[in-house]
PDB file of N, CA, C and O in Angstrom:
ATOM      1  N   MET A   1       0.620  -1.044  -0.012  1.00  0.00           N
ATOM      2  CA  MET A   1      -0.201   0.054   0.224  1.00  0.00           C
ATOM      3  C   MET A   1       0.892   1.522   0.076  1.00  0.00           C
ATOM      4  O   MET A   1       1.398   1.978  -0.949  1.00  0.00           O
ATOM      5  N   PHE A   2       0.982   1.903   1.184  1.00  0.00           N
ATOM      6  CA  PHE A   2       1.630   3.414   0.925  1.00  0.00           C
ATOM      7  C   PHE A   2       3.553   2.809   1.448  1.00  0.00           C
ATOM      8  O   PHE A   2       3.998   2.057   2.314  1.00  0.00           O
ATOM      9  N   ARG A   3       4.093   3.558   0.476  1.00  0.00           N
ATOM     10  CA  ARG A   3       5.100   2.844   1.384  1.00  0.00           C
ATOM     11  C   ARG A   3       6.049   4.074   1.431  1.00  0.00           C
ATOM     12  O   ARG A   3       6.474   4.545   0.377  1.00  0.00           O
ATOM     13  N   ILE A   4       6.407   4.631   2.707  1.00  0.00           N
ATOM     14  CA  ILE A   4       7.630   5.927   2.963  1.00  0.00           C
ATOM     15  C   ILE A   4       8.598   5.578   3.299  1.00  0.00           C
ATOM     16  O   ILE A   4       8.927   4.775   4.172  1.00  0.00           O
ATOM     17  N   HIS A   5       9.163   6.198   2.583  1.00  0.00           N
ATOM     18  CA  HIS A   5      10.399   6.069   3.199  1.00  0.00           C
ATOM     19  C   HIS A   5      11.409   7.187   4.089  1.00  0.00           C
ATOM     20  O   HIS A   5      11.482   8.415   4.129  1.00  0.00           O
ATOM     21  N   LYS A   6      12.161   6.012   4.797  1.00  0.00           N
ATOM     22  CA  LYS A   6      12.981   6.763   5.900  1.00  0.00           C
ATOM     23  C   LYS A   6      13.513   7.999   5.615  1.00  0.00           C
ATOM     24  O   LYS A   6      13.637   8.896   6.448  1.00  0.00           O
ATOM     25  N   LYS A   7      13.839   8.068   4.428  1.00  0.00           N
ATOM     26  CA  LYS A   7      14.563   9.890   3.977  1.00  0.00           C
ATOM     27  C   LYS A   7      13.565  10.431   4.443  1.00  0.00           C
ATOM     28  O   LYS A   7      13.520  10.897   5.581  1.00  0.00           O
ATOM     29  N   LYS A   8      12.608  10.440   3.606  1.00  0.00           N
ATOM     30  CA  LYS A   8      11.140  11.930   3.914  1.00  0.00           C
ATOM     31  C   LYS A   8      10.628  11.635   5.348  1.00  0.00           C
ATOM     32  O   LYS A   8       9.852  12.447   5.852  1.00  0.00           O
ATOM     33  N   ILE A   9      10.977  10.616   5.991  1.00  0.00           N
ATOM     34  CA  ILE A   9      10.444  10.689   7.777  1.00  0.00           C
ATOM     35  C   ILE A   9      11.517  11.260   8.294  1.00  0.00           C
ATOM     36  O   ILE A   9      11.188  12.057   9.173  1.00  0.00           O
ATOM     37  N   ILE A  10      12.941  11.180   8.088  1.00  0.00           N
ATOM     38  CA  ILE A  10      13.833  12.126   8.521  1.00  0.00           C
ATOM     39  C   ILE A  10      13.931  13.320   8.150  1.00  0.00           C
ATOM     40  O   ILE A  10      14.531  14.151   8.832  1.00  0.00           O
ATOM     41  N   ILE A  11      13.180  13.692   6.651  1.00  0.00           N
ATOM     42  CA  ILE A  11      13.364  14.980   6.617  1.00  0.00           C
ATOM     43  C   ILE A  11      12.090  16.066   6.788  1.00  0.00           C
ATOM     44  O   ILE A  11      12.050  17.276   6.562  1.00  0.00           O
ATOM     45  N   PHE A  12      11.146  15.207   7.242  1.00  0.00           N
ATOM     46  CA  PHE A  12       9.822  15.527   8.028  1.00  0.00           C
ATOM     47  C   PHE A  12      10.079  16.287   9.316  1.00  0.00           C
ATOM     48  O   PHE A  12       9.721  17.449   9.509  1.00  0.00           O
ATOM     49  N   VAL A  13      10.850  15.385  10.334  1.00  0.00           N
ATOM     50  CA  VAL A  13      10.921  15.245  11.773  1.00  0.00           C
ATOM     51  C   VAL A  13      11.959  16.556  11.584  1.00  0.00           C
ATOM     52  O   VAL A  13      11.619  17.573  12.189  1.00  0.00           O
ATOM     53  N   VAL A  14      13.170  16.614  10.810  1.00  0.00           N
ATOM     54  CA  VAL A  14      14.397  17.351  10.863  1.00  0.00           C
ATOM     55  C   VAL A  14      13.266  18.744  10.605  1.00  0.00           C
ATOM     56  O   VAL A  14      13.007  19.305  11.670  1.00  0.00           O
ATOM     57  N   ILE A  15      12.716  19.236   9.627  1.00  0.00           N
ATOM     58  CA  ILE A  15      11.857  20.292   9.492  1.00  0.00           C
ATOM     59  C   ILE A  15      11.001  20.792  10.779  1.00  0.00           C
ATOM     60  O   ILE A  15      10.741  21.961  11.062  1.00  0.00           O
ATOM     61  N   LEU A  16      10.643  19.672  11.460  1.00  0.00           N
ATOM     62  CA  LEU A  16       9.277  19.599  12.677  1.00  0.00           C
ATOM     63  C   LEU A  16      10.267  20.612  13.617  1.00  0.00           C
ATOM     64  O   LEU A  16      10.023  21.767  13.966  1.00  0.00           O
ATOM     65  N   ILE A  17      11.445  19.804  13.903  1.00  0.00           N
ATOM     66  CA  ILE A  17      12.352  20.232  14.959  1.00  0.00           C
ATOM     67  C   ILE A  17      12.598  21.706  14.842  1.00  0.00           C
ATOM     68  O   ILE A  17      12.565  22.386  15.868  1.00  0.00           O
ATOM     69  N   ILE A  18      12.871  22.321  13.541  1.00  0.00           N
ATOM     70  CA  ILE A  18      13.130  23.565  13.244  1.00  0.00           C
ATOM     71  C   ILE A  18      12.041  24.603  13.246  1.00  0.00           C
ATOM     72  O   ILE A  18      12.074  25.826  13.386  1.00  0.00           O
ATOM     73  N   VAL A  19      11.315  23.965  13.098  1.00  0.00           N
ATOM     74  CA  VAL A  19       9.634  25.037  12.949  1.00  0.00           C
ATOM     75  C   VAL A  19       9.762  25.013  14.884  1.00  0.00           C
ATOM     76  O   VAL A  19       9.978  26.180  15.213  1.00  0.00           O
ATOM     77  N   VAL A  20       9.727  24.526  15.564  1.00  0.00           N
ATOM     78  CA  VAL A  20       9.423  24.023  17.143  1.00  0.00           C
ATOM     79  C   VAL A  20      10.358  25.253  17.521  1.00  0.00           C
ATOM     80  O   VAL A  20       9.883  26.345  17.833  1.00  0.00           O
ATOM     81  N   PHE A  21      11.974  24.948  17.459  1.00  0.00           N
ATOM     82  CA  PHE A  21      12.904  25.575  17.563  1.00  0.00           C
ATOM     83  C   PHE A  21      12.486  27.417  17.010  1.00  0.00           C
ATOM     84  O   PHE A  21      12.251  28.225  17.908  1.00  0.00           O
ATOM     85  N   VAL A  22      12.454  27.746  15.967  1.00  0.00           N
ATOM     86  CA  VAL A  22      12.000  29.117  15.388  1.00  0.00           C
ATOM     87  C   VAL A  22      11.024  29.382  16.498  1.00  0.00           C
ATOM     88  O   VAL A  22      11.198  30.358  17.229  1.00  0.00           O
ATOM     89  N   PHE A  23      10.103  28.646  16.650  1.00  0.00           N
ATOM     90  CA  PHE A  23       9.151  29.379  17.354  1.00  0.00           C
ATOM     91  C   PHE A  23       9.268  29.538  18.569  1.00  0.00           C
ATOM     92  O   PHE A  23       8.583  30.425  19.079  1.00  0.00           O
ATOM     93  N   GLY A  24      10.140  28.761  19.394  1.00  0.00           N
ATOM     94  CA  GLY A  24      10.248  29.029  20.778  1.00  0.00           C
ATOM     95  C   GLY A  24      11.151  29.907  21.239  1.00  0.00           C
ATOM     96  O   GLY A  24      11.295  30.436  22.341  1.00  0.00           O
ATOM     97  N   VAL A  25      12.017  30.017  19.742  1.00  0.00           N
ATOM     98  CA  VAL A  25      13.111  31.582  20.204  1.00  0.00           C
ATOM     99  C   VAL A  25      12.112  32.759  19.841  1.00  0.00           C
ATOM    100  O   VAL A  25      12.468  33.892  20.163  1.00  0.00           O
ATOM    101  N   PHE A  26      10.782  32.579  19.141  1.00  0.00           N
ATOM    102  CA  PHE A  26      10.496  34.178  18.886  1.00  0.00           C
ATOM    103  C   PHE A  26       9.445  34.227  20.107  1.00  0.00           C
ATOM    104  O   PHE A  26       9.054  35.333  20.481  1.00  0.00           O
ATOM    105  N   GLU A  27       9.080  33.313  20.600  1.00  0.00           N
ATOM    106  CA  GLU A  27       8.370  33.022  22.269  1.00  0.00           C
ATOM    107  C   GLU A  27       9.395  33.740  22.760  1.00  0.00           C
ATOM    108  O   GLU A  27       9.037  34.915  22.826  1.00  0.00           O
ATOM    109  N   PHE A  28      10.965  33.536  23.294  1.00  0.00           N
ATOM    110  CA  PHE A  28      10.928  33.657  24.103  1.00  0.00           C
ATOM    111  C   PHE A  28      11.873  35.274  24.098  1.00  0.00           C
ATOM    112  O   PHE A  28      12.238  35.730  25.182  1.00  0.00           O
ATOM    113  N   PHE A  29      12.128  35.875  23.050  1.00  0.00           N
ATOM    114  CA  PHE A  29      12.313  37.254  22.799  1.00  0.00           C
ATOM    115  C   PHE A  29      11.041  37.830  22.768  1.00  0.00           C
ATOM    116  O   PHE A  29      11.058  38.983  23.196  1.00  0.00           O
ATOM    117  N   SER A  30       9.770  37.367  22.354  1.00  0.00           N
ATOM    118  CA  SER A  30       8.535  38.574  22.310  1.00  0.00           C
ATOM    119  C   SER A  30       8.220  38.794  24.132  1.00  0.00           C
ATOM    120  O   SER A  30       8.057  39.782  24.847  1.00  0.00           O
ATOM    121  N   LEU A  31       8.241  37.487  24.339  1.00  0.00           N
ATOM    122  CA  LEU A  31       7.862  37.334  26.224  1.00  0.00           C
ATOM    123  C   LEU A  31       9.238  38.387  26.586  1.00  0.00           C
ATOM    124  O   LEU A  31       9.185  39.567  26.238  1.00  0.00           O
ATOM    125  N   ARG A  32      10.173  37.964  27.143  1.00  0.00           N
ATOM    126  CA  ARG A  32      11.404  39.119  26.843  1.00  0.00           C
ATOM    127  C   ARG A  32      10.955  40.495  27.204  1.00  0.00           C
ATOM    128  O   ARG A  32      10.774  41.067  28.279  1.00  0.00           O
ATOM    129  N   LYS A  33      10.777  41.000  25.355  1.00  0.00           N
ATOM    130  CA  LYS A  33      10.520  42.064  25.305  1.00  0.00           C
ATOM    131  C   LYS A  33       9.192  42.478  26.006  1.00  0.00           C
ATOM    132  O   LYS A  33       9.242  43.627  26.443  1.00  0.00           O
ATOM    133  N   ALA A  34       8.125  41.886  26.201  1.00  0.00           N
ATOM    134  CA  ALA A  34       6.848  42.223  26.996  1.00  0.00           C
ATOM    135  C   ALA A  34       6.864  42.380  28.903  1.00  0.00           C
ATOM    136  O   ALA A  34       6.062  42.939  29.652  1.00  0.00           O
ATOM    137  N   HIS A  35       7.783  41.834  29.112  1.00  0.00           N
ATOM    138  CA  HIS A  35       8.250  42.007  30.333  1.00  0.00           C
ATOM    139  C   HIS A  35       8.890  42.855  30.854  1.00  0.00           C
ATOM    140  O   HIS A  35       8.850  43.059  32.067  1.00  0.00           O
ATOM    141  N   SER A  36       9.945  43.825  29.647  1.00  0.00           N
ATOM    142  CA  SER A  36      10.443  44.286  30.062  1.00  0.00           C
ATOM    143  C   SER A  36      10.265  46.046  30.643  1.00  0.00           C
ATOM    144  O   SER A  36      10.807  46.595  31.602  1.00  0.00           O
ATOM    145  N   THR A  37       9.143  46.674  29.475  1.00  0.00           N
ATOM    146  CA  THR A  37       8.607  47.665  30.626  1.00  0.00           C
ATOM    147  C   THR A  37       7.037  47.785  30.499  1.00  0.00           C
ATOM    148  O   THR A  37       6.295  47.212  29.700  1.00  0.00           O
ATOM    149  N   PHE A  38       6.783  48.526  31.326  1.00  0.00           N
ATOM    150  CA  PHE A  38       5.274  48.867  31.536  1.00  0.00           C
ATOM    151  C   PHE A  38       4.070  49.039  29.914  1.00  0.00           C
ATOM    152  O   PHE A  38       2.999  48.648  29.450  1.00  0.00           O
ATOM    153  N   GLU A  39       4.890  49.645  29.721  1.00  0.00           N
ATOM    154  CA  GLU A  39       4.051  49.717  28.092  1.00  0.00           C
ATOM    155  C   GLU A  39       3.828  48.273  26.976  1.00  0.00           C
ATOM    156  O   GLU A  39       2.836  47.945  26.324  1.00  0.00           O
ATOM    157  N   ASN A  40       5.178  47.630  27.092  1.00  0.00           N
ATOM    158  CA  ASN A  40       5.106  46.498  26.331  1.00  0.00           C
ATOM    159  C   ASN A  40       3.891  45.502  27.189  1.00  0.00           C
ATOM    160  O   ASN A  40       3.026  44.776  26.700  1.00  0.00           O
ATOM    161  N   TYR A  41       4.287  45.857  28.999  1.00  0.00           N
ATOM    162  CA  TYR A  41       3.363  44.514  28.871  1.00  0.00           C
ATOM    163  C   TYR A  41       1.511  45.149  29.310  1.00  0.00           C
ATOM    164  O   TYR A  41       0.596  44.673  29.981  1.00  0.00           O
ATOM    165  N   TYR A  42       1.626  45.969  28.790  1.00  0.00           N
ATOM    166  CA  TYR A  42       0.241  46.838  28.688  1.00  0.00           C
ATOM    167  C   TYR A  42      -0.125  45.972  27.699  1.00  0.00           C
ATOM    168  O   TYR A  42      -0.903  45.019  27.656  1.00  0.00           O
ATOM    169  N   THR A  43       0.798  46.645  26.701  1.00  0.00           N
ATOM    170  CA  THR A  43       0.000  46.176  25.164  1.00  0.00           C
ATOM    171  C   THR A  43       0.143  44.777  25.324  1.00  0.00           C
ATOM    172  O   THR A  43      -0.953  44.255  25.117  1.00  0.00           O
ATOM    173  N   PHE A  44       1.031  43.922  25.607  1.00  0.00           N
ATOM    174  CA  PHE A  44       1.439  42.274  25.886  1.00  0.00           C
ATOM    175  C   PHE A  44      -0.601  41.705  26.165  1.00  0.00           C
ATOM    176  O   PHE A  44      -1.299  40.966  25.470  1.00  0.00           O
ATOM    177  N   ARG A  45      -0.913  42.426  27.381  1.00  0.00           N
ATOM    178  CA  ARG A  45      -1.896  41.880  28.101  1.00  0.00           C
ATOM    179  C   ARG A  45      -3.094  42.321  27.650  1.00  0.00           C
ATOM    180  O   ARG A  45      -4.176  42.123  28.204  1.00  0.00           O
ATOM    181  N   ASN A  46      -2.819  43.193  26.181  1.00  0.00           N
ATOM    182  CA  ASN A  46      -4.376  44.136  25.449  1.00  0.00           C
ATOM    183  C   ASN A  46      -5.170  44.643  26.721  1.00  0.00           C
ATOM    184  O   ASN A  46      -6.191  44.120  27.166  1.00  0.00           O
ATOM    185  N   CYS A  47      -4.517  45.756  27.226  1.00  0.00           N
ATOM    186  CA  CYS A  47      -5.115  46.442  27.994  1.00  0.00           C
ATOM    187  C   CYS A  47      -5.326  47.582  26.570  1.00  0.00           C
ATOM    188  O   CYS A  47      -4.844  47.624  25.438  1.00  0.00           O
ATOM    189  N   SER A  48      -6.589  48.663  27.563  1.00  0.00           N
ATOM    190  CA  SER A  48      -7.588  49.503  26.536  1.00  0.00           C
ATOM    191  C   SER A  48      -7.367  51.003  27.080  1.00  0.00           C
ATOM    192  O   SER A  48      -7.396  52.103  26.528  1.00  0.00           O
ATOM    193  N   ARG A  49      -7.023  50.363  29.041  1.00  0.00           N
ATOM    194  CA  ARG A  49      -7.444  52.005  29.167  1.00  0.00           C
ATOM    195  C   ARG A  49      -6.353  51.767  30.907  1.00  0.00           C
ATOM    196  O   ARG A  49      -6.581  51.069  31.895  1.00  0.00           O
ATOM    197  N   LEU A  50      -5.711  52.296  30.722  1.00  0.00           N
ATOM    198  CA  LEU A  50      -4.787  52.841  31.956  1.00  0.00           C
ATOM    199  C   LEU A  50      -5.792  53.594  33.108  1.00  0.00           C
ATOM    200  O   LEU A  50      -6.468  54.621  33.062  1.00  0.00           O
ATOM    201  N   LEU A  51      -5.614  52.831  33.895  1.00  0.00           N
ATOM    202  CA  LEU A  51      -6.592  53.316  35.293  1.00  0.00           C
ATOM    203  C   LEU A  51      -5.772  54.153  36.280  1.00  0.00           C
ATOM    204  O   LEU A  51      -6.030  55.290  36.677  1.00  0.00           O
ATOM    205  N   ALA A  52      -4.559  53.236  36.651  1.00  0.00           N
ATOM    206  CA  ALA A  52      -3.913  53.795  37.354  1.00  0.00           C
ATOM    207  C   ALA A  52      -2.459  53.519  37.593  1.00  0.00           C
ATOM    208  O   ALA A  52      -2.476  52.308  37.814  1.00  0.00           O
ATOM    209  N   LYS A  53      -1.118  53.939  37.690  1.00  0.00           N
ATOM    210  CA  LYS A  53       0.191  53.264  37.584  1.00  0.00           C
ATOM    211  C   LYS A  53       0.667  53.972  38.894  1.00  0.00           C
ATOM    212  O   LYS A  53       0.078  54.860  39.512  1.00  0.00           O
ATOM    213  N   THR A  54       1.937  53.344  39.195  1.00  0.00           N
ATOM    214  CA  THR A  54       2.837  54.111  40.277  1.00  0.00           C
ATOM    215  C   THR A  54       4.168  53.393  39.576  1.00  0.00           C
ATOM    216  O   THR A  54       4.067  52.624  38.620  1.00  0.00           O
ATOM    217  N   ASP A  55       5.201  53.697  40.085  1.00  0.00           N
ATOM    218  CA  ASP A  55       6.479  52.786  39.905  1.00  0.00           C
ATOM    219  C   ASP A  55       6.524  51.594  39.909  1.00  0.00           C
ATOM    220  O   ASP A  55       7.352  51.037  39.188  1.00  0.00           O
ATOM    221  N   ASP A  56       5.689  50.874  40.686  1.00  0.00           N
ATOM    222  CA  ASP A  56       5.569  49.695  40.611  1.00  0.00           C
ATOM    223  C   ASP A  56       4.152  48.678  40.535  1.00  0.00           C
ATOM    224  O   ASP A  56       4.057  47.453  40.602  1.00  0.00           O
ATOM    225  N   PHE A  57       3.553  49.294  40.438  1.00  0.00           N
ATOM    226  CA  PHE A  57       1.895  48.754  39.806  1.00  0.00           C
ATOM    227  C   PHE A  57       1.481  49.717  38.843  1.00  0.00           C
ATOM    228  O   PHE A  57       1.829  50.846  38.496  1.00  0.00           O
ATOM    229  N   GLY A  58       0.668  48.930  38.551  1.00  0.00           N
ATOM    230  CA  GLY A  58      -0.234  49.535  37.520  1.00  0.00           C
ATOM    231  C   GLY A  58      -1.561  48.724  37.534  1.00  0.00           C
ATOM    232  O   GLY A  58      -1.408  47.531  37.794  1.00  0.00           O
ATOM    233  N   PHE A  59      -2.875  49.157  37.299  1.00  0.00           N
ATOM    234  CA  PHE A  59      -4.190  49.293  36.889  1.00  0.00           C
ATOM    235  C   PHE A  59      -4.492  49.395  35.350  1.00  0.00           C
ATOM    236  O   PHE A  59      -4.172  50.368  34.668  1.00  0.00           O
ATOM    237  N   CYS A  60      -5.215  48.164  34.831  1.00  0.00           N
ATOM    238  CA  CYS A  60      -5.635  48.840  33.336  1.00  0.00           C
ATOM    239  C   CYS A  60      -7.232  47.699  32.820  1.00  0.00           C
ATOM    240  O   CYS A  60      -7.311  46.575  33.315  1.00  0.00           O
ATOM    241  N   GLU A  61      -7.796  47.955  32.317  1.00  0.00           N
ATOM    242  CA  GLU A  61      -9.086  47.696  31.557  1.00  0.00           C
ATOM    243  C   GLU A  61      -8.351  46.936  30.137  1.00  0.00           C
ATOM    244  O   GLU A  61      -7.473  47.310  29.359  1.00  0.00           O
ATOM    245  N   THR A  62      -9.167  45.720  30.238  1.00  0.00           N
ATOM    246  CA  THR A  62      -8.498  45.159  29.255  1.00  0.00           C
ATOM    247  C   THR A  62      -9.774  45.101  27.890  1.00  0.00           C
ATOM    248  O   THR A  62     -10.950  45.294  28.195  1.00  0.00           O
ATOM    249  N   LYS A  63      -9.500  44.905  26.863  1.00  0.00           N
ATOM    250  CA  LYS A  63     -10.287  45.161  25.639  1.00  0.00           C
ATOM    251  C   LYS A  63     -11.515  44.269  25.951  1.00  0.00           C
ATOM    252  O   LYS A  63     -12.519  44.741  25.417  1.00  0.00           O
ATOM    253  N   SER A  64     -11.738  43.232  26.582  1.00  0.00           N
ATOM    254  CA  SER A  64     -12.896  42.560  27.027  1.00  0.00           C
ATOM    255  C   SER A  64     -13.384  43.025  28.117  1.00  0.00           C
ATOM    256  O   SER A  64     -14.566  42.681  28.131  1.00  0.00           O
ATOM    257  N   GLY A  65     -13.072  43.775  29.287  1.00  0.00           N
ATOM    258  CA  GLY A  65     -14.038  44.628  29.730  1.00  0.00           C
ATOM    259  C   GLY A  65     -13.301  44.642  31.243  1.00  0.00           C
ATOM    260  O   GLY A  65     -13.568  45.511  32.073  1.00  0.00           O
ATOM    261  N   GLY A  66     -12.135  43.334  31.536  1.00  0.00           N
ATOM    262  CA  GLY A  66     -12.104  43.106  33.195  1.00  0.00           C
ATOM    263  C   GLY A  66     -10.411  44.030  33.058  1.00  0.00           C
ATOM    264  O   GLY A  66      -9.571  44.308  32.202  1.00  0.00           O
ATOM    265  N   ILE A  67     -10.705  44.247  34.743  1.00  0.00           N
ATOM    266  CA  ILE A  67      -9.447  45.141  35.426  1.00  0.00           C
ATOM    267  C   ILE A  67      -8.651  44.068  35.838  1.00  0.00           C
ATOM    268  O   ILE A  67      -9.055  43.086  36.461  1.00  0.00           O
ATOM    269  N   ILE A  68      -7.044  44.377  35.320  1.00  0.00           N
ATOM    270  CA  ILE A  68      -6.285  43.945  35.886  1.00  0.00           C
ATOM    271  C   ILE A  68      -5.172  44.396  36.485  1.00  0.00           C
ATOM    272  O   ILE A  68      -4.901  45.415  35.849  1.00  0.00           O
ATOM    273  N   LYS A  69      -4.305  44.248  37.382  1.00  0.00           N
ATOM    274  CA  LYS A  69      -3.303  44.791  37.764  1.00  0.00           C
ATOM    275  C   LYS A  69      -1.951  44.139  37.143  1.00  0.00           C
ATOM    276  O   LYS A  69      -1.732  42.927  37.150  1.00  0.00           O
ATOM    277  N   LEU A  70      -1.391  44.768  36.798  1.00  0.00           N
ATOM    278  CA  LEU A  70       0.088  44.595  36.445  1.00  0.00           C
ATOM    279  C   LEU A  70       1.304  44.836  37.707  1.00  0.00           C
ATOM    280  O   LEU A  70       1.301  45.949  38.232  1.00  0.00           O
ATOM    281  N   VAL A  71       1.839  44.306  37.959  1.00  0.00           N
ATOM    282  CA  VAL A  71       3.292  44.196  38.821  1.00  0.00           C
ATOM    283  C   VAL A  71       4.787  44.180  38.360  1.00  0.00           C
ATOM    284  O   VAL A  71       5.349  43.404  37.586  1.00  0.00           O
ATOM    285  N   LYS A  72       5.276  45.264  39.059  1.00  0.00           N
ATOM    286  CA  LYS A  72       6.827  45.027  38.790  1.00  0.00           C
ATOM    287  C   LYS A  72       7.573  44.313  40.062  1.00  0.00           C
ATOM    288  O   LYS A  72       7.579  44.597  41.259  1.00  0.00           O
ATOM    289  N   ILE A  73       8.185  43.296  39.329  1.00  0.00           N
ATOM    290  CA  ILE A  73       9.089  42.454  40.245  1.00  0.00           C
ATOM    291  C   ILE A  73      10.279  41.719  39.397  1.00  0.00           C
ATOM    292  O   ILE A  73      10.234  41.136  38.314  1.00  0.00           O
ATOM    293  N   ASP A  74      11.733  42.051  40.607  1.00  0.00           N
ATOM    294  CA  ASP A  74      12.672  42.320  40.150  1.00  0.00           C
ATOM    295  C   ASP A  74      12.726  42.644  38.243  1.00  0.00           C
ATOM    296  O   ASP A  74      12.934  41.921  37.269  1.00  0.00           O
ATOM    297  N   ASN A  75      12.399  44.194  38.447  1.00  0.00           N
ATOM    298  CA  ASN A  75      12.499  45.291  37.304  1.00  0.00           C
ATOM    299  C   ASN A  75      11.695  44.280  36.258  1.00  0.00           C
ATOM    300  O   ASN A  75      12.036  44.880  35.239  1.00  0.00           O
ATOM    301  N   LYS A  76      11.239  43.670  35.981  1.00  0.00           N
ATOM    302  CA  LYS A  76      10.260  43.284  35.152  1.00  0.00           C
ATOM    303  C   LYS A  76       9.228  43.206  35.280  1.00  0.00           C
ATOM    304  O   LYS A  76       9.134  42.935  36.477  1.00  0.00           O
ATOM    305  N   TRP A  77       7.716  43.269  34.667  1.00  0.00           N
ATOM    306  CA  TRP A  77       6.348  43.509  34.605  1.00  0.00           C
ATOM    307  C   TRP A  77       5.445  42.268  34.539  1.00  0.00           C
ATOM    308  O   TRP A  77       5.458  41.667  33.465  1.00  0.00           O
ATOM    309  N   PHE A  78       4.490  41.684  35.736  1.00  0.00           N
ATOM    310  CA  PHE A  78       3.886  40.369  35.709  1.00  0.00           C
ATOM    311  C   PHE A  78       2.674  41.089  36.072  1.00  0.00           C
ATOM    312  O   PHE A  78       2.595  42.197  36.602  1.00  0.00           O
ATOM    313  N   LEU A  79       1.469  40.073  35.605  1.00  0.00           N
ATOM    314  CA  LEU A  79       0.239  39.906  35.707  1.00  0.00           C
ATOM    315  C   LEU A  79       0.408  39.342  37.241  1.00  0.00           C
ATOM    316  O   LEU A  79       1.114  38.406  37.616  1.00  0.00           O
ATOM    317  N   ASP A  80      -0.845  40.581  38.370  1.00  0.00           N
ATOM    318  CA  ASP A  80      -0.657  40.415  39.536  1.00  0.00           C
ATOM    319  C   ASP A  80      -0.606  38.753  40.029  1.00  0.00           C
ATOM    320  O   ASP A  80      -1.739  38.276  40.082  1.00  0.00           O
ATOM    321  N   GLY A  81       0.172  38.071  40.290  1.00  0.00           N
ATOM    322  CA  GLY A  81       0.183  36.511  40.956  1.00  0.00           C
ATOM    323  C   GLY A  81       1.004  35.754  39.858  1.00  0.00           C
ATOM    324  O   GLY A  81       2.030  35.178  40.222  1.00  0.00           O
ATOM    325  N   ASP A  82       0.860  35.738  39.347  1.00  0.00           N
ATOM    326  CA  ASP A  82       2.213  35.407  37.898  1.00  0.00           C
ATOM    327  C   ASP A  82       3.036  35.366  37.932  1.00  0.00           C
ATOM    328  O   ASP A  82       3.702  34.610  37.225  1.00  0.00           O
ATOM    329  N   GLY A  83       3.680  36.465  39.105  1.00  0.00           N
ATOM    330  CA  GLY A  83       5.157  36.510  38.647  1.00  0.00           C
ATOM    331  C   GLY A  83       6.329  35.380  39.095  1.00  0.00           C
ATOM    332  O   GLY A  83       5.887  34.482  39.813  1.00  0.00           O
ATOM    333  N   PRO A  84       7.296  35.330  38.872  1.00  0.00           N
ATOM    334  CA  PRO A  84       8.730  34.218  39.190  1.00  0.00           C
ATOM    335  C   PRO A  84       8.443  33.698  40.661  1.00  0.00           C
ATOM    336  O   PRO A  84       8.152  34.438  41.601  1.00  0.00           O
ATOM    337  N   GLY A  85       8.572  32.263  40.728  1.00  0.00           N
ATOM    338  CA  GLY A  85       8.497  31.665  41.874  1.00  0.00           C
ATOM    339  C   GLY A  85       7.203  31.337  42.060  1.00  0.00           C
ATOM    340  O   GLY A  85       6.833  30.413  42.785  1.00  0.00           O
ATOM    341  N   VAL A  86       6.349  32.197  41.314  1.00  0.00           N
ATOM    342  CA  VAL A  86       4.398  31.459  41.945  1.00  0.00           C
ATOM    343  C   VAL A  86       3.708  30.414  41.298  1.00  0.00           C
ATOM    344  O   VAL A  86       3.287  30.351  40.143  1.00  0.00           O
ATOM    345  N   TRP A  87       3.664  29.678  42.143  1.00  0.00           N
ATOM    346  CA  TRP A  87       2.807  27.940  41.625  1.00  0.00           C
ATOM    347  C   TRP A  87       2.108  28.040  42.568  1.00  0.00           C
ATOM    348  O   TRP A  87       1.269  27.172  42.809  1.00  0.00           O
TER     349      TRP A  87
END
């Protein structure tokens, strides 16, 4: 019936690994940029309106109408409760 060659399988696996690697690198740098400033994280979280902001936290309204708190931890911005070491 179907005759699949080992070479085709190897090529497929290599292409799949490359795609996953490129996606992973893109996500790493995208998240790194998002966490770097309040403005970047505000955009990353789809905020539409700033409600309040200090040097260490801010509140914004999302495009869906929810209100979220963004906090600064170790000079990076996170959603309140999602910072590093929070499990």
